[in-house]
N, C-alpha and C positions, 0 to 999 in steps of 0.2 A: 504493500499499499504506499509506504514511504517513497518507493522508487517512482510510483505513478504520480504522487504529489509533486515530486521534484521535476519530473518530466513535464507535468502540466504547468508548473511555474516557469520553466524554461520556454515552453510554448507560448505562454502569455507574454513573457518578456520579448520574444521575437515578434509577436503580433504588435506590441507597443512600438517597437523600433521600426517596423514596417510602416505603421501608421504615421509615426513622426517623420519618416522620410518623405512620405507623400504630402503631408501637410506643410512641412518646412519647404519643400519644393514649390508648392502652390502659393503660399502666403509669405514665405520668409520666416527666418527664425524669430526675429524681434516681434513680429506681428502675430505669432502663434502662442497661444496659451496651452497649458496642460489640459484644460477642459476641451480645447479643440482637438488635441491628440486623443483624448479619452473618447470623445464623440466618434472620431474616425475609426477607432479601434473597436467601438461597441462595448466599452468598459466604463466603469465609474472612475472619477478622479482618485478615489481611494486606492483603486487597483494600480494606478500609475504611480502614486506615492509609495506603494509597497515595494516597487521595484526601483524607483528613482527619486531622490530627495528633491530635485528641482529640475528646471528645464535645461540648465547647464549640464547637469549630469546625464540627462537624457541625450542631449546633443553629442556629448563625448562618447556615450555608449553607441550611438548610431555610427559615428565616425570610426570608432575602434574596430567595427567589423567591416569597414570599407577599405579597399585598396584603390588608391588614385593612380592616374596614368603614369606618372614618373616613378612611383613606387613599383608599379607592376613591371615597368621596363627594367628596373634594377633587379627585381626578383626573378625575372624570366631567365631560364637557362639559355645560353646562346653559344654560337660558334664563332664569336667575334675574334678570338685569338687566331683563328684559321683564315680570317679575311684580311685582305690588304687594308692598311689604315683608313684610307678614304672610304672603302666599302663598310668598314666597321663603324666609322662615325655616322655614315648614313643610316646604318641599321639601328644604332642607339637612338639617333634623332627621330627615326620614323616610328619606333616602337610605341611611344605614347600616343601618337596620332592614330595608328592602326587600332590600338586597344580602345581608344575613346570613341572612334567612329563605329565600332562594331559591338559595343557593349552598352545597352540602354541604361542599365543600373548605374554603371560608371558615369555615364552622361549626367544622370540626375544628381548623383552625389557630388560630382565635380561642380555642377551648377550651384548647388546648395553651398558648397565650401567656398566658392569664389564670388558668387553674386547674391546670395541670399543670407549672409551671415555678417554680423558686426562682432569682431573679435574683442571681447572684454578681457580684463585681467584674469577672470575666472576660466577663460578659454585658452590660456597660455599653453597648456599641454598640446592643444590641437595645432596652434600656430607654430609651436616649436617642432612638432612632428613634420610640418610642411617644410620648414627650413632644413631639417635634417634630411628629408628625401631629396630636396634640391641639391644639397651639398653632396649626397651620395651619387646622384645622377651626373653632376658636373665632374665628380672624381672619376667616373668611368670615362667621360669624354677626355679628361686630362690624361688618363692612362694611355689612350689610344694616340693622342698627340705626342706623348713622350715616345711611344713606340715608333711613330713616324719619324721622329728626330733620331732615334737610335739606329733605324735602318736607312737614314739619310733621304727618306722620301721628302722630309722637311728639315730645315736646319733647326737648331735648338734655341728658339727665341725666348725673350723675356715675356712675350705676350700670349703664351699658351693659356694662362688663366683668363685673359680677356677673351680669347677665342672660345673657350668652353662657356663662358658667361653669354657671349653673343649667340652661340648656337642654341643654348638653353632658352635664352630670351626669345628667339625666333619661334621655337617649338611652343613655348608657353603662350606667346602672343597669338599664334595661330589657334590654339585650343580655346583661349578666352574669346577671341573674336568669333569663332565658330559657334560657341555656346551662346554668346550674346546676340548673334544674328539668327538664332534658332536654326542652326545647321543650313545657313543660306548659301553654302558653297561646298564643293567636294573637298573635304579636309585632307584626305590622303593624297590625292592627286595634286592639289595646291601645295601641300607641304613638301612633297617630293620635288616639285619644281623649285621651290624656294631654297630648300636644303641643298640641292645640287648646285644651284647658283652660287650660294655662299661657299660651299666646299670647292667649287671650280675656281673661285677667286683666291682661296687660300692655297690650293695645290698648284696653281699656275705660277706662283712665285718660285723661281728657281733658286737653289742655294747659291750663294756668292760669297767670295772672300770678304772678310771684314767682320766687325762686331755684330752681335745679335741685334743690336738696336737698328742697324741698317735694314734688316729683314722687316722689323716691325714698321718702319717708315714706308717701305715699299708695300707691305701688306695692307696698311691702313686704308689706302684708297680703294682697295678691292674688297676687303673682308671686314672692315670695321674695327681693327685693332686700335 
């Protein structure tokens, strides 16, 4: 009997989180009350409070079961080490776009996280998680850029960090614009064209004698260093 009760409690918790996801998406977090979530779940407010002490805890619980695009890209097993650096960079950059375009649940959660939430001090854990995922994603990009320098596909410039940031900003900007325009363009096709243009500018700069700074100056006009 105890096992059944525990299973029922878990089922109710998931029902609440599902309802919160739908209402937060429709109304935004700030304009949603726990009563709104209870009504959407077909429960009483007391049932919500049994599982979550307040709306912040409910929001954190919803996000804890979510994997957002850049996190998914970091977690996915890949064969990047077997690819040429330019191909590997494209694969890493494209992964979040592909995941977002083809996963409706991810689209909803990404929309909530980026456009339907005001991050208060109480939600610091969620915003910090986002910063950590961005750092991990950029670290993957940096690793490939360093591999390109090691095999002399690229020189070893001081602006690798800037290039990783620029590539992430391109990917992130495309995802945000796609969500905000209600999927008003082909995300994967547009992203691939933009990413290849950026990488084309980066890899068209030939290694030359002289300090790394010279490379950064040459690359800046093409790739935004």
